[in-house]
N, C-alpha and C positions, 0 to 999 in steps of 0.2 A: 415433540412438536418441531417441525422444520422451520428454521429461521431463514427468511429470504428478504431480499431487497433492503436489508438494513444498510443505511447509507453512512458515508464517512467523508473525509476531506483530505486534501493533499497537504503534505508537509511543506511549509515554506516559512521563512523568517519574517513573518508579518505580525503586527500587533493584533490583539483581540479587537472585536468590534466595539463601537462606542459604549454599548451597555456595560461591557466588562471594565473599560478603562476610565470612563467619564461618569456615566449616570449611576453606577453602582458603588461609587466610592464616596465616603463622607469627608468633610473638611476636617483638618486637625482640631482637636479639642482646644478651647481657649480657657484661661483661668476664669473662675466665676467672678462676676462684678463685685461681690462683697469682699473678696480677697484684695482686689485692687483698691477699693475704698479704705479698707483697714490699713493698707500700706501707706496711703496718702495721709491719713489722719496721724499715724505714728510719726511719719517724717515731719509733719507740720509741728507737732508737739515738741519734737527734738529741737527744731529751729527756734521755737519760742522760748525754750528753757535754757538755751546756751547763754552763759554769763561769764563775766570776767571776775576773777578773784583778786582782791587787793584790800589792804587796810589803810585807808586814807581818810583824813578828817573831813575833807571836802565832801566825800560821799555821805558821811553821817549827817553833815549839816544840810545837805540838799534834801535828804529824806525827812529831817526834822522840820524844815520850812514848808513841807508839803507843797512844793511847786508842781505845776501841771506837768504830766509826763511828756517827754519829748519823743518824737519818732526815733526808733532804734536804727542807727546806720549799720552798714556792713561791718563785719569784724575786721579789725586791723591790729597791728602791733602797738597801737597807742590807745590809751584810755581816753576816749573822747567825751566821757561824762564829766571830766575835770578840765575846765577851760584853762589854757595857759595864761600866765600873768599878763602877757602882752596882748591877749585877745581883747577886742573891744566889747563893751557890755551891750548886749542886744535886748530889745524889748521882747517880752514873752509873747509867743504866738499862740493861736488857738489850739486847744488839744487836738492831736491827730486822731482820726478815726481808726479803729482797729481794722486791719486788712482782713477781708473775707477769705476763707479757705478756698483754694482753687478746685475746680471740678476735677473728677478722676481722670478725664481724658485730656487735661492740660498738663504740660510739664511742671514739675515742682518748682524749678528755677528757670526763669526765662533769660538766657544769656544774651538775647538780642535786645532786650529792653534797656533804655538809657538809664544809667545810674548816676546819682550825685556823688561826686568825690570831693572831700574837703580839701581846701588849699593846703599845700605843704607847709608844715610848721617845724621850727627847730626842734630837734630831738632832745628830750630830757633824759640823760643817761641814767640818773637815779630812778626816775619814774619807769623807764623801760625795764630795769632790772627787777622791779617789784611786781611787774604785770605777768600773770600766768594765763595763757589761753587754753581753755579746756579743749581736749581733742574731740573731734566730731566722730561719732560712731559710723562706721561704713554702712551705707544703705544696701540691703540685700533684697532680692526678689522673694516674694512670699512663697512658701513651700506649698505646692498644690496638693490637694487631698488625693490619695491613690484612687484610681478608677477601678471598679470591680465589674468585670464582664458578666452579663446575664448568663445564668446556667443554660447549657444546651439541652434541647429535648433529647432524652436518652435514646429514643427510638431512631431519631434522625441524626444523632451525633456522628455516626460514621461518614455521613454525607456532608454535614455542615462544617466539619473540620477541613474539608477539601474545597468548599464552596467559596464564592466571592464574598458573601456576607454571612454572618453568624446566625441569621434567622431567616425564615422564608419571607419572600416578597409577594405582595398581592399580584396575581397573574394579570388581572385587568389593568392595573397601574403600570406594570412592566410592559404590557403590550402597547398601551397608549404611547409611552415614551419611545418604544422601539419603532412604531409605525411612522413616527415623524421623520425618521432617518432612513428607513428601509421599506421596500415592498416585500411582502411575505407570500410565499407560494409553497404548497405542499408538493413534494416530488416523489415520495415513496413511503412504504410502511413495512413493518416486519411483524413477528409474532408478539413482541412486547413493546414496540416503539413505533412512532411516526416521525417522518423526516421532513423538515421544512427548509427552504432556501431563502436567505436574506440577501436581497440585491440593493445596494446603496443607491439612493436617489441621485447622488453625484457621480455615479458610474465607477466607484472604486471596487476593491476586492470583495467578492461574495463570501458569505459564511453559510454554514449548514448547522441547523439545530436538530438534535435528536431528542424528542420528547418522550419521557417515560412516566406514566402514571404510577404512583407508588401505592402499594398495598397498605391499608390502614393498620395502625398499631393494634395487634391482637389482644393486648392487655386492656384496652379501653372497650368497655361494653356499652353499646348504644341501643337504639331501638331495633326492632326486628327488621331484617332486610329481605327484600324480594328475591326469588330465585335468579332473576335476571341480574340483579345487583351483585349477588354472590358470585355468579359466573364471571361477571366483569372484573370483580376484584381478584378472582383466582388467576386471571390472565395478566395481572399487574406485577411489577417488579418489586423486590424488597430493597430497602436502603442499603443493606450490606452488599447485595449483588451489584448495584450501581456503583457503590464505592470501589468495589474490586475492579470493575471495568474502567473507572476513572483513573485509578492508580496504574493500570496497564497502559492506558493512553499516555499518561505522563512518562512512564518508563520507556515506551517504544517510540515516542515522538522524535527523538534525535536520530533514529536509525532511518536511513534512506528507504523509501518505499512504504513507510507507515504513516498513519494519520497524524496531522499536526493538531494537537490539542490546544484549545484556547482558554476555555473557562468552563466552570460548572456553576449553574444557577439552580437554586431551590425556590420553588414558587408554591403558592397556596391559593385555592379557589378555582372556579371554572375558567376555561381559556377565554382570553379576550376576544373582542369582535373581529380583529384582523385574522386571527387564527381560525375562527369559525368560518369566515368567508373563504379562506384558503382551503379548508377541508371540504366545504361544499362544492367549490369549483373543481377540485381534483376528483371528487367522487362522481360528479355529474359527467365528467369526461370519460369515466371508465365504462367498459362494456357491461352489460347487465349481469353477466356471469362472473364478473371480477370486481364487484363493488368492495368498498372498504370493509375490513373486518372489525373496525371500531365504530362505536355509536357516534351519532352526530353530536359534537361537543356543545352545540348551541341549543339542543333540545332540553326542555325543562326536566330536571330530576336526574339527568345523566351524571353530572358532576356537581357536588355541593360545595359550600364554602370551606369545608374541612379537607377537601381533596388536596393532597400534596403531590408536586411534580418535581422530577429531576430533569434538567435541560442541559445536555452536553453540547457545548459549542465547539465547532471544528472548522477548519478551512474547507472550502468546496473542492472535492476531489474529482468532480466530473460526473460521468454516467456509469452506472454499473454494467458490467460485461453481459450479464444475463439479458438485459433489455437490448443490447446491441446484437445478440445472436438472432433476434427476431427480425433485424433489418436486412439480413442477407448480404452484407458488404464485406464479410470476412475473406481475407486472402491469406496465403501462407506467410506473407510478410507480417501481417497483424498477429497471427497466431504465434509466430516465433517471438516477436517483441513482447507480447503480453505474457506468454508462458515464462520466458527467461527472466523478465523483470520480477515476476511473482517469486520464482525460485530463488533469485539472488536476494530479495528482501527477506524471505523466510530463513535462508542460510545465514544471513547476517544476524537475524534475530536469535537463531540457535547459538551462534558464537558469543554474542554479547549479553544475552539475557536468558539463555537456556529456554527458548520460547517454543511453544506449541500453539497453533491456532485452534485446531479442533473443530472448526466449522467453516472451512475454506471453500464454499461453493461460489459459483459465478456471481451471485448477488453481493458477495462480500469482496469483490474486486472492482475497482473503479478506474476509468481511463479518461484522459483528456488530452488535447493536442498541446504539445510543448512549443509548437511553432505558431501559435496564435490563431490557427485556422479552426474549421469545424471538423466534426467527426464523420461527416457524411461521405466524403471521398478523400481519405488521407493520401497525400502525395508521397511516393517512395523516392528517397534520395540516398545516395551513397551505397549502391548495391555491391561495391567492392569490399565493404566492411563485414563485420560479424554480428552486429546488434545495433538497434536504433534506426532501422530502415524507415519506419513510418512516422517518427516524431511523436509517438504516443507516450504519455507519462502514466505509469501504473501505480496505484496505491492500494495496499491491503488494508481493509477496514473491519470493524465490528469484532471486538475482543470479548464478547459476552461469555463465551465458553473457553476462553484462552487461558494459558498458563505462562507465567514468566517470573523470574526472580528479580527482586528489587536490589538496588545497589547496596553493597555492604556498608555498614557504619564505619566511621574512621577507627582504625586500630584493629578491626576484625581480621581473623586469620584466613577465613574463607575455606577452611578444611571441613568438608562434609556439608550435606544439605542443611544441617541444623544451624549453620552460620548465616544462611541467607533466608530472608523473609520472602515467602512465595505468595503471589497473588494468583488465584485460580478459582475456577468454578468446579465444585464437586459433582461430577456427572452421575455419581451413585444416587443422588437425590432426584435425578431426572430420568427415571427408567423409561418413561414413555417415548423418549427420543430413539430408543433402540427397538421399538415395536412397530415401526411403520412398514408398509407393504412395499417391498422392493420391486414388485411387478408393476406397481403404479408409478413409482419413481425410483431410479437407481440410487439417488442420494440416500434413501433410507438404508440401503445395504451398506453404504459407506460408513454410517455411524456404527454399525455392527462390526465391520472390518477394523475400524479404528479401535473399538473396545478390545477385540482379540489381539491386535497388534500391541496394545498397551499391556495387557496381562501376559501374553504368551509369545510375543515377538513374531507372530505369524497371523496375518490378517484373516486367513481362511480357517484357523483353528476353531473347532466347535467350542462355544462358550459354555462353561459349567461354573456355577457360582462357587461351589466348594473348591474346585481346582483353582479358580481365580483367587480365592482367599488364601490358598496355600502358597501362592507365589509371593505374597507379601507386598505386591505392587499396589499402589493407589494413584488416584488422579493427581495427588499432590506432587508426585515425583516427575522426573523429566524422562519422557519416552519419545524421542524425536521421530521414531518410525511412523508415528501418526501423521506427521507432516508429509511423508512420502505417500501415504494412503490418499491424502487429499490432493496432492499433485497428480496422482494417477487419475483422479476424478476430473480435475481441471483440464488436463490434456485430452482426455477422452471426450469431454464435452466440446472443447474447441475444435478438435479434428472432425467431429461429427458434422460440422458446418460445411465441409466441402469434400468431394470424393477424391479418390486416389488419381494420380496422373494417368495411370494406365487405362482408366475408364473414360477418359476424355479425348475428344478429337483435337486436332491441331488448332482449330479456330477457338475452341473453349480454353485451351492452354494459353493462347495469346491474350484472350480476354482477361484471364486471371493474373496477368502481369500487373494489372492495376494502373493507377495514374502515376507515370514516371516523371521525374524532373527533366528539364530541358536537356541536360548534359548526360543523361543516363542512356546507355546502350541497350536496346531492346533484346538483342540476342544474348548479351551477357546477363541481363536480368532474368531471362527465361532459364538459362543454365543455373543461375544461382538459386532460383526458386525450386528447381528439381533437386538440388543438393540439400536445401533446407528441409524440404518435405521428407527426404530419405532419412535425415537425422531425426526428425520428429517421429517418424514411424519406428525408428530404432529405440528411441526413448520410450515410446508407448509400450513396446514389448518389455523393456527393462522394468517399467513401473507397473506392469500387470501384477495384481495382488497374488496370483499364483506363482509368479517368478521372483517376487521380491526377496524371499528368504534365500533362494539360490544365487541371486546376483550379489549377495553380501552387502546390500545397501542398508545402512542403519540410520541415516539422516540425510537431509537435503545437501549438506556440505559434501557428502560423498558423491552425489550426483554432479555437483559443480566441479569437483576434481576430475571426474570422467570427462566432462565437457571441455576442460582445459587440455586433457591428454588427447582427445579426439580432434582438438582445434575447432570445435564448434564455437567456442568463445575464446577471446584473447585476454591476457592479463589486464589490459586496459579496460575491459568490460567488467572485470571482477573486482579489481582494486578500487576501494572507495564506494562499492555498491551499497 
């Protein structure tokens, strides 16, 4: 099944949208009220039982006379229960009421309250020596009971361990909170997912949400399902597959030219109202022959309360290149900038993560203007350089079928593939992708060329299952020639949008110069365009699937090396790409 129009986002050092950082996080757990009350009671009892030890006759006489109890003053180094000989005799006062225990939210000792201090008296050295003050035990905070996290759903565990919350959130509740801060619009869909754009009401950074309905747990037996429901579930994703894509997003996000991952959300239930309205608006605007391949999410019975969703949040990367080819605005400047930015991103991925995309059609390449303008008529500036003429920013998206190696754990040697954990999709389980009709669409042939390149290092080699098994190669391994097969497809599709210079008259050539900046020389721009197209045609021949083995190209990094030798690119274009 061909995957198209699957959307992504542009890498940028920006925080996740409010749902990720504000609405989806809980407050820190507080100690239970009972623990605080117990601590208060224990401290109060300690204060009440503090006493002075001493063997004095006056103490025994006072207790024998059963005189009314006096209020206990603060502890001092003097026994105030024994009046000094010089102290005047005072009349007995009414018995003091016992102080009530303070509430749990009040401090145990109020240092700001006024206290009565007895007047200074001459010290009795003999008395002082006989008084022993019992030490006060230090007050310690109560030990909180250990919190036990609820067990994860085994079927959803691969996703929940990567998600913002450890359990699914109700889709309608999540939507209601989201809609108060963002407007929601559907912008694209693919074989397994739908893509929505979130635009903040305050005009801030946009986000993109990739919604994937998850296949039900096969171990749970429910009521009998209709054929339509079974067909719908067969087109859904598995939690393990979405977890692999999420890990790839996290791995590749730091590399320039790849999607900027923000968060993963796991939801349950039918989509909320704002998503239903967005789906219907998008579908209504589509031509009759190109309506949505997904059922109306607001229709009764399409999704029940048990339906689980994975929502991948990314930064908005702009518009997919496939939709731009339909606008007819492509020029040699745009083709050059888009192709080489894709090539440099993939080459960087090869070097840093042993990356293969394995599904790099034009729908998985997004562009937006880095100059803050629109994509309708990009302005060409700096025709004297080698790259970046149009100000377009390119992002490679959708890693559903991709392969990359995760960072090695601390202390790992890195010797051999066994030392690196690999995130990949096993295409041996997706045989249908290799059975499409190439006469209908050339992209179906590319999947077969990729398979032969993986097994035999020759895109045009006839595939034989037994011979393939004998090579010992698997989709788990790193076979970067597949990236070259896809770059062949990308360049071929881009060049198909405009004819060769030799087929155009002078007026057409001047028209293709495009919108130049004020300081750009038109004659120099035309000469530069002729040189750029000649280099593109030369690369097209090098990347032809019949020529690839002869050219000795094994990966995209080899192509970048040739571009540096031919001076198509400069070191400043490659370093830090």
